[in-house]
C-alpha positions as CSV (number, residue, x, y, z in Angstrom):
1,M,20.0,30.0,8.3
2,L,17.9,31.9,5.7
3,Q,20.9,33.8,4.4
4,K,23.1,30.7,4.1
5,A,20.4,28.7,2.4
6,C,19.7,31.4,-0.2
7,R,23.4,32.1,-0.9
8,R,23.7,28.5,-1.9
9,Q,20.7,28.8,-4.3
10,K,22.0,32.0,-5.9
11,I,18.5,33.1,-7.0
12,W,18.3,36.6,-5.7
13,G,19.9,38.5,-8.6
14,G,20.4,42.2,-8.2
15,G,17.0,43.2,-6.9
16,M,16.1,45.0,-3.7
17,Y,13.3,44.6,-1.2
18,K,11.0,47.2,0.4
19,F,8.7,46.4,3.4
20,A,5.1,46.3,2.6
21,E,2.5,48.5,4.4
22,K,1.6,47.2,7.8
23,Q,-1.8,45.7,8.0
24,I,-2.8,45.7,11.6
25,R,-6.5,44.9,11.8
26,F,-9.2,43.5,9.4
27,S,-11.0,46.9,9.7
28,D,-8.0,48.5,8.0
29,F,-8.7,46.7,4.7
30,G,-10.3,49.0,2.2
31,Q,-13.5,47.6,0.9
32,A,-15.4,48.7,-2.2
33,V,-18.7,50.6,-1.9
34,G,-21.4,48.1,-1.0
35,M,-19.0,45.3,0.0
36,K,-19.4,43.9,3.4
37,M,-16.7,41.3,4.3
38,N,-17.1,38.8,7.1
39,P,-14.3,39.1,9.8
40,E,-14.9,35.4,10.7
41,N,-13.9,34.2,7.2
42,R,-11.4,31.3,7.3
43,W,-8.8,33.2,5.3
44,V,-9.0,36.2,7.6
45,K,-8.5,33.9,10.6
46,K,-5.7,32.1,8.9
47,A,-3.9,35.3,8.2
48,E,-4.1,36.2,11.9
49,R,-2.2,33.0,12.8
50,I,0.8,33.7,10.7
51,P,3.6,35.9,12.1
52,W,4.0,37.9,8.9
53,D,6.1,40.7,10.4
54,E,8.7,38.4,12.0
55,I,9.0,36.3,8.8
56,E,9.3,39.4,6.6
57,E,12.1,40.9,8.7
58,R,14.2,37.8,8.2
59,Y,13.2,37.6,4.5
60,A,14.2,41.2,3.8
61,K,17.8,40.5,5.0
62,L,18.3,38.2,2.0
63,F,18.2,41.3,-0.3
64,T,21.5,43.0,0.3
65,N,21.5,45.3,-2.9
66,K,20.0,48.8,-2.8
67,K,19.5,49.0,-6.6
68,G,17.4,47.1,-9.1
69,N,13.8,46.1,-9.4
70,V,11.8,46.0,-6.2
71,A,10.9,42.4,-5.3
72,K,7.3,41.4,-4.5
73,P,6.4,41.4,-0.8
74,L,6.9,38.2,1.1
75,R,3.2,38.0,2.1
76,L,2.1,38.1,-1.5
77,G,4.5,35.3,-2.6
78,L,4.0,33.1,0.4
79,G,0.2,33.7,0.4
80,A,0.0,32.8,-3.3
81,C,1.9,29.6,-2.7
82,I,-0.4,28.7,0.3
83,I,-3.5,29.3,-1.8
84,Q,-2.1,27.1,-4.6
85,A,-1.3,24.3,-2.1
86,E,-4.8,24.5,-0.5
87,Y,-6.8,24.2,-3.8
88,G,-4.3,22.7,-6.3
89,Y,-4.7,25.6,-8.7
90,S,-2.4,26.2,-11.7
91,D,-0.2,29.3,-11.7
92,E,-2.5,31.2,-14.0
93,E,-5.6,30.2,-11.9
94,V,-3.9,31.4,-8.7
95,R,-3.4,34.8,-10.2
96,Q,-7.0,35.0,-11.3
97,Q,-8.4,33.8,-8.0
98,I,-6.4,36.4,-6.1
99,Q,-7.6,39.1,-8.5
100,E,-11.3,38.1,-8.0
101,G,-11.4,37.3,-4.3
102,P,-11.2,40.1,-1.6
103,Y,-10.6,37.6,1.1
104,L,-7.6,36.2,-0.7
105,Q,-6.3,39.7,-1.3
106,F,-6.5,40.4,2.4
107,F,-4.6,37.2,3.1
108,C,-1.9,38.2,0.6
109,G,-1.4,41.6,2.3
110,F,-3.3,44.0,0.1
111,S,-4.3,47.3,1.8
112,E,-7.6,47.4,-0.2
113,Y,-9.6,45.5,-2.8
114,K,-8.3,46.0,-6.3
115,D,-9.7,44.3,-9.5
116,E,-6.3,44.2,-11.1
117,P,-3.9,41.3,-11.7
118,P,-1.6,41.1,-8.7
119,F,1.4,39.7,-10.6
120,D,2.3,37.8,-13.7
121,A,1.6,34.0,-13.5
122,S,5.2,33.3,-14.4
123,L,6.3,34.8,-11.1
124,M,5.0,31.8,-9.2
125,V,8.0,29.9,-10.4
126,Y,10.3,32.5,-8.8
127,F,8.2,32.4,-5.6
128,R,8.8,28.7,-5.3
129,K,12.5,29.1,-6.0
130,R,13.0,31.8,-3.4
131,L,10.9,30.0,-0.8
132,T,13.4,27.1,-0.4
133,S,12.8,24.1,1.8
134,E,15.1,25.6,4.4
135,I,13.2,28.9,4.5
136,L,9.9,27.2,4.7
137,G,11.2,24.9,7.5
138,E,12.0,28.0,9.5
139,I,8.7,29.6,8.7
140,N,7.0,26.4,9.9
141,E,8.8,26.6,13.2
142,L,7.7,30.2,13.6
143,I,4.1,29.3,13.0
144,I,4.2,26.4,15.4
145,R,6.0,28.5,18.1
146,R,3.3,31.3,17.8
147,A,0.5,28.7,18.0
148,Q,2.0,27.1,21.1
149,E,2.4,30.5,22.8
150,Q,-1.2,31.3,22.2
151,C,-2.3,28.0,23.8
152,E,-3.4,28.4,27.4
153,G,-2.1,26.2,30.2
154,D,0.9,23.9,30.5
155,R,0.9,20.5,28.8
156,E,0.4,17.7,31.3
157,P,3.0,14.9,31.3
158,E,1.9,11.9,29.2
159,E,1.3,8.4,30.5
160,G,3.9,5.8,29.8
161,N,7.0,7.9,30.7
162,D,9.6,6.8,33.2
163,D,9.2,8.6,36.6
164,D,13.0,8.6,37.2
165,S,13.9,10.5,33.9
166,N,13.3,14.0,32.7
167,N,12.0,12.7,29.3
168,D,8.5,13.9,28.4
169,G,6.3,13.9,25.3
170,T,5.6,11.6,22.4
171,L,7.3,11.7,19.1
172,I,5.7,9.9,16.1
173,V,7.8,9.3,13.0
174,D,7.1,7.8,9.6
175,A,8.3,7.9,6.0
176,T,6.4,8.4,2.8
177,C,6.8,9.3,-0.8
178,A,5.6,12.4,-2.6
179,P,4.9,11.0,-6.1
180,S,5.5,13.2,-9.2
181,N,3.1,13.5,-12.1
182,I,5.0,11.5,-14.7
183,R,4.1,8.7,-17.2
184,Y,4.8,5.2,-16.0
185,P,8.4,4.7,-17.1
186,T,8.5,1.6,-19.4
187,D,11.8,1.0,-21.2
188,T,10.2,1.3,-24.7
189,S,8.4,4.6,-23.9
190,L,11.6,6.1,-22.4
191,L,13.6,5.2,-25.5
192,D,11.0,6.6,-27.8
193,E,10.9,9.9,-25.9
194,A,14.7,10.0,-25.9
195,R,14.8,9.3,-29.6
196,R,12.4,12.2,-30.3
197,N,14.5,14.5,-28.1
198,S,17.6,13.6,-30.1
199,E,15.8,14.4,-33.3
200,A,14.9,17.8,-32.0
201,I,18.5,18.5,-31.1
202,I,19.6,17.5,-34.7
203,D,17.0,19.9,-36.1
204,L,18.3,22.6,-33.8
205,L,21.9,22.1,-34.8
206,H,21.3,21.8,-38.5
207,V,21.9,25.0,-40.6
208,P,20.1,24.9,-44.0
209,G,23.1,26.4,-45.8
210,N,25.6,23.8,-44.5
211,G,24.7,20.9,-46.7
212,E,22.1,18.1,-46.5
213,K,20.5,17.3,-43.2
214,P,21.6,14.1,-41.5
215,R,19.2,11.2,-41.8
216,T,17.4,10.1,-38.6
217,Y,14.8,7.5,-39.9
218,R,12.3,9.2,-37.6
219,R,9.2,8.0,-39.6
220,R,10.3,4.4,-39.6
221,A,11.2,4.5,-35.9
222,R,7.9,6.1,-35.0
223,K,5.9,3.6,-37.1
224,E,7.7,0.7,-35.5
225,Y,7.0,2.0,-32.0
226,T,3.3,2.8,-32.8
227,Q,2.8,-0.8,-34.0
228,F,4.4,-2.1,-30.8
229,V,2.2,0.0,-28.4
230,R,-1.0,-1.0,-30.3
231,A,-0.3,-4.7,-29.5
232,R,-2.6,-5.8,-26.7
233,K,-0.2,-8.2,-25.0
234,P,3.2,-8.0,-26.5
235,G,5.5,-10.9,-25.5
236,Q,9.0,-10.8,-24.2
237,K,10.5,-11.3,-27.7
238,K,8.5,-8.3,-29.1
239,I,9.5,-6.1,-26.2
240,R,13.2,-6.9,-26.6
241,K,12.9,-6.4,-30.4
242,C,11.4,-3.0,-29.9
243,I,14.0,-2.0,-27.4
244,R,16.8,-3.2,-29.7
245,K,15.5,-1.1,-32.6
246,Q,14.9,2.0,-30.5
247,L,18.4,1.7,-29.1
248,G,19.8,1.6,-32.6
249,Y,18.0,4.7,-33.7
250,L,19.0,6.6,-30.5
251,G,22.6,5.5,-30.7
252,R,22.8,6.7,-34.3
253,N,21.3,10.0,-33.5
254,L,23.7,10.6,-30.5
255,R,26.7,9.8,-32.8
256,T,25.3,12.3,-35.3
257,I,25.0,15.0,-32.7
258,E,28.6,14.5,-31.5
259,A,29.8,14.9,-35.1
260,M,27.7,18.1,-35.5
261,L,29.0,19.5,-32.2
262,A,32.6,18.7,-33.3
263,R,32.0,20.9,-36.4
264,S,31.7,24.0,-34.2
265,G,28.0,23.4,-33.5
266,E,26.5,25.2,-30.4
267,L,23.6,24.3,-28.1
268,P,21.9,26.3,-25.4
269,D,22.5,25.2,-21.8
270,R,19.1,23.7,-21.6
271,W,19.7,21.4,-24.5
272,L,23.2,20.5,-23.4
273,A,21.7,19.3,-20.1
274,R,19.1,17.3,-22.0
275,L,21.8,15.8,-24.2
276,E,23.6,14.5,-21.1
277,T,20.4,13.0,-19.9
278,L,19.9,11.2,-23.3
279,K,23.4,9.8,-23.1
280,R,22.8,8.4,-19.6
281,V,19.5,6.9,-20.7
282,Y,21.2,5.2,-23.7
283,E,24.0,3.8,-21.4
284,Q,21.5,2.5,-18.8
285,Q,19.1,0.9,-21.3
286,S,22.0,-0.7,-23.3
287,H,23.4,-2.1,-20.0
288,M,20.0,-3.6,-19.1
289,Y,19.4,-5.0,-22.6
290,D,22.8,-6.6,-22.9
291,N,22.8,-8.2,-19.4
292,R,19.1,-9.0,-19.5
293,V,18.3,-7.2,-16.2
294,H,15.7,-4.7,-15.2
295,T,17.6,-2.7,-12.6
296,V,20.5,-0.3,-12.8
297,E,22.0,2.2,-10.4
298,N,20.5,5.7,-10.5
299,R,18.0,4.7,-13.1
300,I,16.4,7.6,-15.0
301,V,12.6,7.3,-15.1
302,S,11.8,10.7,-16.7
303,I,13.6,12.6,-19.5
304,S,12.3,16.0,-18.4
305,R,12.9,15.3,-14.7
306,P,16.1,13.2,-14.6
307,Y,16.5,13.7,-10.8
308,L,13.6,11.4,-10.0
309,R,14.2,7.8,-8.9
310,P,12.0,4.8,-8.3
311,I,11.1,4.5,-4.6
312,V,10.1,1.0,-3.6
313,R,7.4,1.3,-0.9
314,G,5.8,-2.1,-1.1
315,K,2.2,-0.8,-0.9
316,A,-0.6,-2.8,-2.3
317,K,-1.8,0.1,-4.5
318,A,1.6,1.2,-5.8
319,P,4.6,-1.0,-5.0
320,V,6.9,1.5,-6.6
321,E,6.4,5.2,-6.6
322,F,8.4,7.9,-8.5
323,G,9.2,11.0,-6.6
324,A,10.9,12.2,-3.4
325,K,11.1,10.2,-0.2
326,L,10.6,12.1,3.0
327,D,10.5,11.6,6.7
328,I,8.0,13.5,8.9
329,S,7.5,13.7,12.6
330,V,4.4,14.6,14.7
331,A,4.8,16.1,18.2
332,D,2.0,17.8,20.1
333,G,-0.2,17.6,17.0
334,Y,2.2,19.6,14.8
335,T,4.0,18.2,11.8
336,R,7.6,18.8,10.8
337,L,9.6,17.8,7.7
338,E,12.7,16.0,9.1
339,T,14.4,15.1,5.8
340,F,13.7,14.3,2.2
341,S,15.7,13.0,-0.8
342,F,15.2,12.0,-4.4
343,E,17.4,9.0,-3.8
344,P,16.0,5.9,-1.9
345,Y,17.3,5.5,1.6
346,N,16.7,3.5,4.8
347,E,14.7,5.7,7.2
348,S,15.9,3.8,10.2
349,T,19.3,5.4,9.9
350,L,17.8,8.9,10.6
351,L,15.9,8.2,13.8
352,K,18.8,9.4,16.0
353,D,18.9,12.8,14.2
354,V,15.1,13.2,14.5
355,I,15.3,12.5,18.3
356,E,18.2,14.9,18.7
357,R,16.4,17.7,16.9
358,Y,13.4,17.1,19.3
359,R,15.8,17.6,22.2
360,Q,17.1,20.8,20.7
361,R,13.6,22.2,20.4
362,T,12.2,21.1,23.8
363,G,15.4,20.7,26.0
364,R,14.7,17.1,26.8
365,Y,14.3,13.7,25.1
366,P,10.9,12.3,24.3
367,G,9.4,9.9,26.7
368,R,8.4,7.5,23.9
369,V,8.8,7.2,20.2
370,L,6.1,5.6,18.1
371,A,7.4,4.2,14.8
372,D,7.2,1.3,12.4
373,K,9.1,-1.9,12.8
374,I,11.7,-0.8,10.3
375,Y,13.0,1.7,12.9
376,R,13.4,-1.0,15.5
377,N,17.0,-2.1,14.7
378,R,19.6,-2.9,17.3
379,E,21.4,0.4,17.0
380,N,18.2,2.5,17.5
381,L,17.0,0.3,20.4
382,R,20.4,0.7,22.1
383,F,20.3,4.5,21.7
384,C,16.8,4.8,23.0
385,K,17.6,2.6,26.0
386,E,20.6,4.7,26.9
387,Q,18.5,7.9,26.8
388,G,15.5,6.4,28.7
389,I,13.2,6.5,25.6
390,R,10.7,3.8,25.0
391,L,10.5,2.8,21.4
392,S,7.2,1.2,20.6
393,G,6.9,-2.3,19.1
394,P,7.8,-5.9,20.0
395,A,11.3,-6.9,21.0
396,L,13.7,-8.3,18.4
397,G,14.1,-12.0,18.0
398,R,12.0,-14.9,19.2
399,P,9.8,-14.0,22.3
400,K,10.9,-15.5,25.6
401,K,8.8,-18.1,27.3
402,D,8.3,-16.2,30.6
403,E,7.7,-12.9,28.8
404,Q,4.3,-11.3,29.2
405,P,3.7,-8.6,26.6
406,D,1.7,-5.6,27.6
407,K,-1.1,-5.9,25.0
408,R,-2.9,-2.9,26.3
409,Q,0.1,-0.6,25.9
410,D,0.9,-2.1,22.5
411,Y,-2.7,-1.4,21.3
412,A,-2.6,2.1,22.7
413,D,0.7,2.8,20.8
414,I,-0.8,1.5,17.5
415,C,-3.8,3.7,17.9
416,E,-1.8,6.8,18.6
417,R,0.7,6.1,15.8
418,V,-2.2,6.3,13.4
419,E,-2.0,10.1,13.8
420,V,1.1,10.3,11.5
421,E,-0.7,8.2,8.9
422,R,-3.6,10.7,9.2
423,R,-1.3,13.6,8.7
424,I,0.2,12.0,5.6
425,S,-3.2,11.3,4.1
426,L,-4.4,14.8,4.7
427,A,-1.3,16.3,3.2
428,K,-1.7,14.2,0.0
429,R,-5.4,14.9,-0.3
430,K,-5.7,18.6,0.7
431,C,-2.2,20.2,1.0
432,G,-0.5,19.6,-2.4
433,L,1.6,16.5,-1.5
434,G,-0.4,14.0,-3.6
435,L,0.9,14.4,-7.2
436,L,3.6,17.0,-7.8
437,S,3.7,18.8,-11.2
438,T,6.8,20.9,-10.7
439,K,9.7,20.3,-13.1
440,L,12.8,21.5,-11.1
441,P,14.3,19.8,-8.1
442,E,14.4,23.0,-6.1
443,T,10.7,23.9,-6.8
444,T,9.7,20.3,-6.0
445,A,11.5,20.6,-2.6
446,S,9.7,23.9,-2.0
447,V,6.2,22.3,-2.7
448,I,7.0,19.5,-0.3
449,A,8.0,21.8,2.5
450,L,5.1,24.1,1.8
451,S,2.6,21.2,2.1
452,I,3.8,20.7,5.7
453,V,3.2,24.5,6.5
454,V,-0.3,24.3,5.1
455,L,-0.9,21.1,7.1
456,N,0.0,22.9,10.3
457,L,-2.2,25.9,9.4
458,R,-5.1,23.6,9.0
459,K,-4.3,22.0,12.4
460,I,-4.1,25.4,14.1
461,Q,-7.4,26.5,12.6
462,C,-9.2,23.3,13.6
463,A,-7.7,23.6,17.1
464,F,-9.1,27.1,17.5
465,F,-12.5,25.9,16.4
466,D,-12.4,23.0,18.9
467,W,-11.6,25.5,21.6
468,L,-14.4,27.7,20.5
469,C,-16.9,24.8,20.6
470,F,-15.6,23.9,24.1
471,L,-16.2,27.5,25.3
472,F,-19.7,27.6,23.9
473,F,-20.4,24.1,25.3
474,S,-19.3,25.2,28.8
475,L,-21.7,28.2,28.5
476,G,-24.6,26.1,27.2
477,F,-24.7,27.5,23.7
478,L,-23.4,24.5,21.7
479,P,-26.9,23.0,21.1
480,C,-27.8,26.2,19.3
481,F,-24.8,25.9,17.1
482,R,-25.8,22.3,16.2
483,K,-29.4,23.3,15.5
484,S,-28.2,26.1,13.1
485,G,-26.0,23.7,11.2
486,F,-22.8,25.5,12.1
487,V,-21.5,22.4,13.9
488,Q,-21.9,19.0,12.2
């Protein structure tokens, strides 16, 4: 899977890969004179719970060439991305934190502490490109599998399952949006930004020795837009007037660019892609202006990130979000990214695939599925009934007169389904899913998948701490922990 995913991305170039030095124990880490590191540090414990060797063996197979520059080790690239997701650092800050922190250097696979820059900050972009969502999904499965193997005892069958079926377990599913850090896309601001980009393209195409530079009326256009945005509460007439004027300036600039390109003008690939985006923005805004509507298919909401779409979620805080929509599932306390897309979709159509993937992992269907009402359509209910799965929630249609709902079971399902909401909230607050700053669609997908990996690492670390507290409690030492302030 890793090889197929990265062949599609075509990002490996002609480099080669060499295995890093094996780091077996914490005592092998070379510490400076006078430095005494704590083996119970959270980054030391987190490094012990990741199967680095198994991941690196699969990662190295992606580099088929034997010549070229040697790529950075997997542990360094993946470790740097995890640190960035944990703290929300910028690329430059990640490099500096790894340089200054011995625990972070141990986590990233260094053999000893070195007060040197580990890599150039620009390499973080290549780390995100190489660690695609497919690769991170497989890494997430390896981490979950290792954590489950380390757990002692078999999982007891859960309540609420049918005795006559082999189904077992609970699957919780939900959808959310990973918003991107963009300005709120009003029509006037989009047209103003598109106009300024078209003026930059004209400046790039113009050669001083080839005659007079084409007029763009940029000062007048900017003055008119500035006067509009300074108005406290512009009415509908003022808004349409501003849109009409900005459309005129943008259309004139696009025609000028086409004429300059026809006269053997050349543009870099980056600006050619931006020009196509400007043309689509002009077409969409012209259509909405002429027809007096506010919606259009595949509407562009950001000039620099044209792949983003408005996602209508209907939340009180933000009815519409701009980013990627994703479905996640929670089973046995571990989170998985089921699917994501930059286009809006109905999550109820993907429930069957989520259940089938659960069956592939465990060998049986879940005993029950906890989900929102949007998942309870007739097709999903029919499928769950055929497979002996109980889909939580009330029945469709008007309730029958002699029907007695199981309020206790419904309340228990609602309480347990909150777990997926808790996972989403934690991922957005602490794991880098809250406000994405990446510019490319592939790096955005990588950050989304990486946040799920970090979320499971936090879960594994908390589970180990809970087991440790239970052990000390059984031995009678937990009150001492509470008195010392180690346990809150």
